[in-house]
C-alpha positions as CSV (number, residue, x, y, z in Angstrom):
1,M,0.0,0.0,0.0
2,T,1.0,3.6,-0.4
3,S,1.0,6.6,1.9
4,L,-0.2,10.2,1.2
5,R,3.0,11.2,2.9
6,Q,5.0,9.8,0.0
7,D,3.2,12.0,-2.4
8,E,3.9,15.3,-0.6
9,P,7.0,17.3,-1.5
10,V,9.6,17.5,1.3
11,R,9.9,21.0,2.8
12,P,13.5,21.3,4.1
13,T,12.6,24.3,6.3
14,R,10.4,22.0,8.3
15,Q,13.0,19.3,8.7
16,D,16.4,21.0,8.6
17,E,17.2,23.6,11.3
18,V,19.9,25.3,9.2
19,A,17.5,25.6,6.3
20,A,14.8,26.9,8.6
21,A,17.1,29.5,10.1
22,G,18.3,30.6,6.6
23,S,14.8,30.9,5.4
24,E,14.2,33.8,7.8
25,L,16.0,36.0,5.2
26,I,13.1,35.5,2.8
27,G,10.2,35.4,5.2
28,G,10.6,32.2,7.2
29,P,9.9,28.5,6.7
30,I,7.3,27.2,4.2
31,G,3.9,26.9,5.9
32,R,1.9,23.7,6.2
33,R,-0.8,25.0,3.8
34,A,1.6,26.4,1.2
35,L,0.9,25.4,-2.4
36,I,4.2,24.2,-3.7
37,G,4.4,24.6,-7.5
38,A,1.1,26.5,-7.8
39,H,3.0,29.7,-8.7
40,R,5.1,30.3,-11.9
41,L,8.2,30.3,-9.7
42,T,8.2,26.5,-9.1
43,P,11.1,25.1,-7.0
44,V,13.0,24.0,-10.1
45,R,12.7,27.4,-11.6
46,V,13.8,29.0,-8.4
47,V,16.8,26.7,-8.3
48,A,17.7,27.6,-11.9
49,L,17.5,31.3,-11.2
50,V,19.6,31.1,-8.0
51,A,22.2,29.1,-9.9
52,L,22.4,31.8,-12.6
53,G,22.7,34.5,-9.9
54,M,25.5,32.6,-8.1
55,F,27.4,31.9,-11.3
56,A,27.2,35.6,-12.2
57,L,28.7,36.4,-8.8
58,G,31.5,34.0,-9.5
59,M,32.2,35.8,-12.7
60,V,32.3,39.1,-10.9
61,Q,34.8,37.6,-8.5
62,K,37.1,37.1,-11.5
63,L,37.0,40.8,-12.5
64,P,40.4,41.7,-11.0
65,C,42.0,39.1,-13.3
66,Y,39.8,39.9,-16.3
67,N,40.9,43.5,-16.1
68,G,44.6,42.7,-15.8
69,G,45.5,40.0,-13.3
70,W,45.8,37.3,-16.0
71,F,48.1,39.5,-18.1
72,F,50.2,41.7,-15.8
73,G,52.1,41.0,-12.6
74,A,53.7,37.7,-11.5
75,T,51.2,37.0,-8.7
76,S,48.3,39.4,-9.2
77,Q,45.9,36.6,-10.2
78,Y,46.8,34.6,-7.1
79,V,46.6,37.5,-4.7
80,H,43.1,38.2,-5.9
81,A,42.2,34.5,-6.0
82,C,40.8,34.8,-9.5
83,Y,43.0,32.4,-11.5
84,S,41.6,30.5,-14.5
85,D,43.2,28.1,-16.9
86,I,40.9,29.3,-19.7
87,P,42.6,32.5,-20.9
88,H,46.1,31.0,-20.5
89,L,45.4,27.9,-22.6
90,Y,43.8,29.9,-25.4
91,S,47.3,30.7,-26.6
92,G,49.2,28.0,-24.8
93,R,47.3,25.2,-26.5
94,G,47.2,26.7,-30.0
95,F,43.6,27.9,-30.2
96,A,44.9,31.5,-30.9
97,D,46.8,30.2,-33.8
98,G,44.0,28.1,-35.3
99,L,45.6,24.7,-34.5
100,I,43.4,21.7,-34.4
101,P,43.4,19.8,-31.1
102,Y,44.8,16.2,-31.2
103,F,45.9,16.6,-34.9
104,D,48.3,19.6,-34.9
105,K,51.4,19.5,-32.7
106,L,51.9,22.3,-30.2
107,P,55.2,24.2,-29.7
108,G,56.9,23.4,-26.4
109,D,57.0,20.3,-24.2
110,M,53.2,19.5,-24.2
111,Q,53.0,18.8,-27.9
112,Y,49.3,18.0,-27.8
113,L,46.2,19.0,-25.9
114,E,46.0,17.1,-22.6
115,Y,42.2,17.0,-22.3
116,P,39.7,14.4,-23.3
117,V,38.0,14.7,-26.7
118,L,34.7,16.2,-25.7
119,T,36.3,18.8,-23.6
120,G,38.7,19.6,-26.5
121,L,35.6,20.1,-28.7
122,F,34.1,22.4,-26.1
123,M,37.3,24.4,-26.0
124,E,37.4,24.5,-29.9
125,L,33.8,25.7,-30.1
126,A,34.6,28.7,-27.9
127,S,37.6,29.5,-30.1
128,W,35.3,29.6,-33.1
129,V,33.4,32.6,-31.7
130,T,36.6,34.3,-30.6
131,P,38.0,36.8,-33.1
132,H,41.3,35.7,-34.6
133,D,42.6,39.2,-35.1
134,G,43.5,42.0,-32.7
135,A,45.5,42.1,-29.5
136,I,46.0,38.8,-27.8
137,Q,44.8,40.1,-24.4
138,G,41.4,41.1,-25.8
139,R,41.0,37.8,-27.6
140,E,41.8,35.9,-24.4
141,Q,39.2,37.9,-22.6
142,I,36.6,37.1,-25.2
143,Y,37.6,33.5,-25.2
144,W,37.0,33.4,-21.4
145,L,33.6,35.0,-21.8
146,A,32.6,32.6,-24.5
147,N,33.6,29.6,-22.3
148,A,31.9,31.2,-19.3
149,G,28.7,31.5,-21.2
150,M,28.7,27.9,-22.1
151,L,29.7,26.8,-18.6
152,M,26.8,28.9,-17.2
153,V,24.4,26.7,-19.2
154,C,26.1,23.6,-17.7
155,A,25.8,25.1,-14.2
156,V,22.0,25.5,-14.7
157,V,21.7,22.0,-16.1
158,I,23.4,20.6,-13.1
159,A,21.2,22.4,-10.6
160,V,18.0,21.5,-12.4
161,C,19.0,17.9,-12.8
162,V,19.7,17.6,-9.0
163,A,16.4,19.3,-8.3
164,R,14.5,16.8,-10.4
165,T,16.4,13.6,-9.6
166,H,14.6,13.2,-6.2
167,R,11.0,13.9,-7.2
168,R,9.9,14.8,-3.7
169,R,13.0,16.9,-2.8
170,P,13.3,19.6,-5.5
171,W,14.7,22.1,-3.0
172,D,17.8,20.1,-2.5
173,G,18.9,21.7,-5.8
174,L,19.6,24.8,-3.7
175,L,22.5,23.0,-2.2
176,V,24.2,23.1,-5.6
177,A,22.9,26.5,-6.6
178,L,24.1,28.2,-3.4
179,A,27.3,26.4,-2.9
180,P,30.1,29.0,-2.5
181,A,32.8,26.7,-3.8
182,F,30.7,26.1,-6.9
183,A,30.6,29.8,-7.8
184,L,34.3,30.3,-7.0
185,T,35.6,27.4,-9.1
186,A,33.1,27.2,-11.9
187,T,35.3,29.0,-14.5
188,I,38.7,27.8,-13.4
189,N,38.6,25.0,-16.0
190,W,36.1,23.1,-18.1
191,D,34.9,20.5,-15.5
192,L,31.3,21.7,-15.5
193,L,30.7,20.0,-18.9
194,A,31.4,16.5,-17.5
195,V,29.6,17.3,-14.3
196,A,26.5,18.4,-16.3
197,L,26.5,15.3,-18.4
198,T,26.9,13.1,-15.3
199,A,24.0,14.9,-13.5
200,A,21.8,14.4,-16.6
201,G,22.8,10.7,-16.7
202,M,21.9,10.2,-13.0
203,L,18.5,11.9,-13.7
204,M,17.9,9.5,-16.6
205,W,18.8,6.6,-14.4
206,S,16.4,7.8,-11.7
207,R,13.6,7.9,-14.4
208,S,14.3,4.2,-15.2
209,R,15.9,5.0,-18.5
210,P,19.2,3.0,-18.2
211,L,20.1,3.3,-21.9
212,A,19.9,7.1,-21.9
213,A,21.7,7.2,-18.6
214,G,24.5,5.1,-20.1
215,V,24.8,7.3,-23.2
216,L,25.1,10.4,-21.0
217,I,27.7,8.7,-18.7
218,G,29.7,7.7,-21.8
219,L,29.6,11.3,-23.1
220,A,30.6,12.5,-19.6
221,T,33.6,10.1,-19.6
222,A,34.6,11.5,-23.0
223,A,34.8,14.9,-21.3
224,K,36.5,13.8,-18.0
225,L,37.6,10.4,-16.8
226,Y,35.8,10.2,-13.4
227,P,32.1,9.6,-14.6
228,V,33.0,6.1,-15.7
229,L,33.3,5.3,-12.0
230,L,29.6,5.4,-11.6
231,L,29.3,2.2,-13.5
232,G,31.0,0.5,-10.5
233,P,28.3,1.3,-7.9
234,L,25.6,0.4,-10.4
235,L,27.2,-3.0,-10.9
236,V,27.1,-3.9,-7.3
237,L,23.6,-2.4,-6.7
238,C,22.2,-4.3,-9.7
239,W,24.0,-7.4,-8.5
240,R,22.2,-7.1,-5.1
241,A,18.9,-6.3,-6.8
242,G,19.2,-8.7,-9.7
243,T,18.5,-6.0,-12.3
244,W,21.1,-7.1,-14.8
245,R,19.2,-6.2,-17.9
246,A,19.1,-2.5,-16.9
247,Y,22.8,-2.5,-16.0
248,G,23.7,-4.1,-19.4
249,R,21.8,-1.4,-21.2
250,A,23.6,1.3,-19.3
251,V,27.0,-0.2,-20.0
252,L,26.1,-0.6,-23.7
253,G,25.0,3.0,-24.0
254,A,28.1,4.2,-22.3
255,V,30.5,2.2,-24.5
256,I,28.7,3.2,-27.7
257,S,28.6,7.0,-26.9
258,W,32.2,7.0,-25.8
259,L,33.3,5.3,-28.9
260,V,31.3,7.6,-31.2
261,V,33.1,10.6,-29.7
262,N,36.5,9.1,-29.5
263,L,37.0,6.8,-32.5
264,P,37.2,9.6,-35.1
265,V,40.1,11.1,-33.2
266,M,41.6,8.0,-31.7
267,I,42.4,6.0,-34.9
268,A,45.0,7.3,-37.3
269,H,45.9,5.8,-40.6
270,D,49.0,6.2,-42.7
271,A,51.3,4.1,-44.8
272,S,52.1,1.8,-41.9
273,G,48.4,1.0,-41.2
274,F,46.0,1.9,-38.4
275,H,47.3,3.0,-35.0
276,I,46.3,5.0,-32.0
277,R,46.8,8.7,-32.6
278,E,49.4,10.2,-30.3
279,G,47.4,13.4,-29.8
280,W,44.3,11.4,-28.6
281,A,46.4,9.4,-26.1
282,K,48.0,12.6,-24.6
283,F,45.4,12.9,-21.9
284,Y,46.0,9.4,-20.7
285,T,49.8,9.5,-20.9
286,F,49.9,12.9,-19.2
287,S,47.7,11.6,-16.3
288,Q,50.0,8.7,-15.9
289,E,53.2,10.7,-16.1
290,R,52.4,13.8,-14.2
291,P,54.1,14.1,-10.8
292,V,52.4,14.5,-7.4
293,D,50.6,17.8,-7.6
294,F,48.6,20.5,-5.7
295,G,46.0,19.6,-3.1
296,S,46.6,15.9,-2.8
297,L,47.4,13.7,0.1
298,W,50.6,12.7,-1.7
299,L,51.8,16.3,-2.0
300,L,51.2,16.7,1.8
301,I,53.2,13.6,2.5
302,S,55.9,14.6,0.1
303,Q,56.3,18.1,1.4
304,R,56.4,16.9,5.1
305,T,58.9,14.1,4.5
306,G,60.9,15.5,1.6
307,N,60.2,12.3,-0.4
308,P,59.2,12.9,-4.0
309,L,57.0,9.8,-4.0
310,E,57.9,8.6,-7.5
311,D,55.7,5.6,-7.0
312,A,52.6,7.6,-6.2
313,N,50.8,6.0,-9.2
314,L,51.2,2.6,-7.6
315,Y,50.1,3.8,-4.1
316,A,47.1,5.6,-5.5
317,T,46.0,2.6,-7.6
318,L,46.3,0.2,-4.7
319,L,44.3,2.5,-2.4
320,M,41.7,2.9,-5.1
321,I,41.4,-0.9,-5.6
322,L,41.2,-1.5,-1.8
323,G,38.6,1.3,-1.4
324,C,36.4,0.0,-4.2
325,G,36.5,-3.5,-2.7
326,A,35.5,-2.0,0.7
327,L,32.6,-0.2,-1.0
328,A,31.4,-3.4,-2.7
329,L,31.4,-5.2,0.6
330,L,29.6,-2.3,2.2
331,T,26.9,-2.5,-0.5
332,L,26.4,-6.2,-0.1
333,Y,26.5,-6.3,3.7
334,A,24.5,-3.2,4.4
335,P,21.2,-3.8,6.2
336,R,19.4,-2.0,3.5
337,R,20.6,-1.6,-0.1
338,P,22.5,1.8,-0.3
339,R,21.1,4.5,-2.5
340,F,22.7,5.0,-5.8
341,A,23.6,8.6,-5.0
342,Q,25.4,7.5,-1.8
343,L,27.6,5.1,-3.6
344,A,28.2,7.4,-6.5
345,F,29.5,10.1,-4.1
346,L,31.7,7.6,-2.2
347,V,33.4,6.2,-5.2
348,V,34.1,9.6,-6.8
349,A,35.3,10.9,-3.4
350,L,37.6,7.9,-3.1
351,F,39.0,8.6,-6.5
352,I,39.7,12.2,-5.6
353,L,41.2,11.5,-2.2
354,T,43.6,8.9,-3.6
355,N,44.5,10.8,-6.7
356,K,47.9,12.5,-7.3
357,V,46.2,15.8,-7.7
358,Y,43.2,17.4,-5.9
359,S,42.7,20.6,-7.9
360,P,40.4,23.2,-6.4
361,Q,37.8,22.8,-9.2
362,Y,37.5,19.0,-8.4
363,V,35.0,20.1,-5.8
364,L,32.6,20.6,-8.7
365,W,32.5,16.8,-9.2
366,L,31.3,16.3,-5.7
367,I,28.8,19.1,-5.1
368,P,25.8,17.5,-6.9
369,L,26.7,14.1,-5.5
370,V,26.8,15.4,-1.9
371,A,23.4,17.2,-2.5
372,L,21.9,13.9,-3.5
373,A,23.7,11.6,-1.1
374,R,23.5,13.8,2.1
375,P,21.0,16.6,1.6
376,R,21.7,18.2,5.0
377,W,22.6,21.8,5.2
378,R,24.8,21.6,8.3
379,D,27.1,18.9,6.9
380,F,27.1,20.5,3.5
381,L,28.2,23.9,4.8
382,I,30.9,22.4,7.0
383,W,32.4,20.8,4.0
384,Q,32.0,23.9,1.9
385,A,33.8,26.0,4.5
386,C,36.7,23.6,4.3
387,E,36.8,23.9,0.5
388,V,36.6,27.7,0.5
389,M,39.5,27.8,2.9
390,Y,41.5,25.6,0.6
391,F,40.5,27.7,-2.4
392,L,42.0,30.7,-0.7
393,G,44.9,28.7,0.6
394,I,46.2,27.5,-2.7
395,W,46.2,30.9,-4.3
396,M,47.9,32.5,-1.3
397,Y,50.5,29.7,-1.4
398,L,51.2,30.3,-5.1
399,A,51.5,34.1,-4.4
400,Y,54.1,33.2,-1.7
401,T,56.1,31.0,-4.0
402,G,55.8,33.3,-7.0
403,N,57.0,36.5,-5.2
404,G,60.6,35.7,-5.2
405,D,62.3,36.7,-2.0
406,K,59.4,38.8,-0.8
407,H,57.4,35.7,0.3
408,Q,54.1,37.5,0.6
409,G,51.3,35.0,1.0
410,L,50.9,31.6,2.7
411,P,54.0,29.7,3.6
412,P,54.3,25.9,2.9
413,E,53.2,25.1,6.5
414,G,50.0,27.1,6.1
415,Y,49.3,25.5,2.7
416,Q,49.8,22.0,4.2
417,L,47.2,22.9,6.8
418,A,44.8,24.0,4.0
419,I,45.4,20.6,2.3
420,A,44.7,18.7,5.4
421,L,41.5,20.8,6.0
422,H,39.9,20.1,2.7
423,L,40.9,16.4,2.8
424,L,39.3,16.2,6.3
425,G,36.2,18.0,5.0
426,T,35.7,15.5,2.3
427,L,36.4,12.6,4.7
428,Y,33.8,14.0,7.1
429,V,31.1,13.8,4.4
430,C,32.2,10.3,3.5
431,A,31.9,9.3,7.1
432,V,28.3,10.6,7.6
433,V,27.3,8.9,4.3
434,V,28.8,5.6,5.4
435,R,26.9,6.0,8.7
436,D,23.7,6.5,6.8
437,I,24.3,3.3,4.8
438,L,25.0,1.3,8.0
439,M,22.2,2.9,9.9
440,P,19.5,3.7,7.2
441,E,17.2,5.2,9.8
442,R,19.6,8.1,10.0
443,D,19.3,8.8,6.3
444,V,17.3,12.0,5.8
445,V,16.0,10.8,2.5
446,R,14.7,7.5,3.7
447,R,13.3,8.9,6.9
448,D,10.4,10.4,4.8
449,G,9.4,7.0,3.6
450,D,11.4,6.9,0.3
451,D,13.6,4.1,-0.7
452,D,16.0,5.1,-3.5
453,P,14.5,8.0,-5.5
454,S,17.7,8.3,-7.6
455,G,17.8,4.5,-8.1
456,G,15.4,4.1,-11.0
457,V,14.8,0.4,-11.5
458,L,16.5,-0.2,-8.1
459,D,13.9,1.9,-6.3
460,R,11.6,-0.4,-4.3
461,S,13.2,-3.5,-5.7
462,A,13.7,-6.6,-3.6
463,D,17.1,-8.0,-2.9
464,V,18.2,-11.3,-4.6
465,F,21.8,-11.4,-3.2
466,V,22.8,-10.2,0.3
467,L,25.8,-11.1,2.4
468,G,24.6,-9.5,5.6
469,R,21.4,-9.5,7.6
470,E,18.8,-7.7,5.5
471,Q,16.5,-5.0,7.0
472,H,17.5,-5.3,10.7
473,E,15.7,-3.3,13.2
474,P,17.0,0.3,13.6
475,R,19.6,0.4,16.3
476,N,18.8,4.0,17.2
477,A,15.1,4.0,16.6
478,V,14.5,5.7,20.0
479,H,15.9,8.9,18.4
480,F,13.2,9.1,15.8
481,E,9.5,9.5,15.7
482,R,7.5,6.4,15.9
483,T,5.0,7.8,13.5
484,T,7.6,7.9,10.7
485,P,6.6,5.1,8.1
486,R,9.1,2.3,7.8
487,L,9.9,1.3,4.2
488,H,10.7,-2.3,3.4
489,W,12.1,-2.0,-0.2
490,G,9.2,0.3,-1.2
491,V,6.4,-1.2,0.9
492,V,5.3,1.2,3.6
493,R,4.3,-0.3,7.0
494,D,2.0,2.0,9.0
């Protein structure tokens, strides 16, 4: 049987004390008799407008660099914390000279564009609308604006997809739209393209459209490597639920869409026959060969010990394999099948935490996943505070190291503290999500009677393979209302 409670939209201001306190700025919590969606400003539209406003504020934050910081002064772009790769790579990767990515060699050590194919196409499209004559500074400014315009569309897509993935929780999209780290890092690089495709893929999966979800995940992987990781959680979840056909369609869609994008660039032909194009492979060889870099656990260890950690690839791979094994066991032993969004967040967070680099814009990968996995404002803001502190810390550190003997900025010890802070912030969110999996009665999504609103075919499905005790009694039930309906794989018990 069903419950009327399951048909009602969730009002965060009635369940989340931080959301309720914040709502006082706009008139207080939503009332019990409020007609959600009866006005033209539906929750999804509000989320989209807020995302646009915050993105615009992020662009304003880049003004000191747009007006000169990218072009003049050794550390001006770091002092104002407005650095972006976009204007620098316009000339540095041959777009200003009309070179074709992956086909034409670049001057210097890089030789070819070090980004996946779909991201390279995105960069190339922006160069097409950028004038190819005039001063290079003006052209780089226009190139950044062109990219920012396309990235703004991606930002809105992400916020809207998150708002629509959990049908009864559209206001969770505000976690994405209002995230300060989202606005600050949105135009550092081109990551929002992959994040938008991933969010759309998760939306399609939640609507029980596995083939479309797979196609979008494959396209996202053609823009950035990390989205392919989502197929891992889906494998274990479909194993536990026995929904193999849906998983197979998702994998098929992902493989086909990835090949459609990559094959035209991947395969080269000359007198010697067919072979893998060197320009296409640059992204993968560069990722393998790059040394320990900013923001990572390995850089923290290297700086503290003086060891360059030349085997960091091996260490990171081993930790990733062990972590994925632990997540698989967690999924199969959990008293209740984890939600797809929870495992998606955990596997991407694991990849970032074990990676050789944890760039400030990588937070964009996690923001929509955190909003779906742990839609709780207190935990979200704690994590965001850590990320904002790291965002400021890395630029102050680069200002310190780039000022010669002046050393104006954050010294290495301070930067190491900033690294530790943002690693701990991500680990904190991982910890509360794992707790929600082990104690599903603590999960704010499931406490309202839902099962897995992002799970699509997994939602309300019975288990066919479980290693642990299925659906044990809540250990902390005394902390929760007895009137809250208990869901047994989609069946509500009054």
